[in-house]
N, C-alpha and C positions, 0 to 999 in steps of 0.2 A: 504494500500500500504506500502511496506517496501523497504529498500535499503540494499544492501550487502556491507560488508567491511571486509578486511582481518584482522585476529587476530593480526598480527604484527603491523598493523596501529593503532589498538585499544590500544595495549601495549604502543605505542609512545604517543598517545593523546586520552585518554579516554573521556575527556570533549567534544571533537569533535564528538565522537560516541554518547554521550548523547544528544548533540544538534540535531544530525540527527534523533535519536529516538523521540525527542520532535517534530520535524518537520513532520516525516513520520509515527509516531506511533510505529515503531519497526525497528530494524536493524538486519539483518541476518549476523552472524559472520562466516566467512569462515576460515577453517583450511585446508591447502593444496588444495585450490580451491574447497573445498567441504563444503556445509552448515553443521555447527556443533552446533551452539548456536543461541539464539535469545535474544536480548536486547530490552525490551519493556518499553514504558512509562506507568506508572500506574496512571490512572485518578481516578479510583474507585476500592477500594480493593475488593468489592464483585464481580465485573466483572472479576478481575484477578482470584479469586478463582473459578468462574464458568468456565473460559477459561481453567485453569489447569485441572479441573475435566473433561471437554469435551475432552481435549487432552489425558488424561489418558485413558478414555473410548475408544477413537479412536485407540490409540496405542494397547490396549488389544484386541480390535476387529480385528485389522489387524494381530496380532500374532496368534489368533485363526484361522482366515481365512487361513493364510499361512500354519499353522500346519496341517490343514484338507483339503487342496486344492484338493487332489486326491479324497477324499470322496465326496466333493461338485461337482466335475466334473462328477463322476459316477452318482450321483443323478440327475444331469441335463440331462442325456441321456434319 
């Protein structure tokens, strides 16, 4: 579970954002009411490396899917 906070609020009190990340595991940082960044508590360095690796893989997969959406739709027919 994570909590959202505006980037302007973090600029005023980063320590509060860090406490929220400690409590909830992560904080989604909003810029212009749009999620832009994530502040995460790091409990285990290996878990973070795996999470980043998984996110990079998911991001790349989504880019490929979007780039080739018409082809996938044709194949689905």
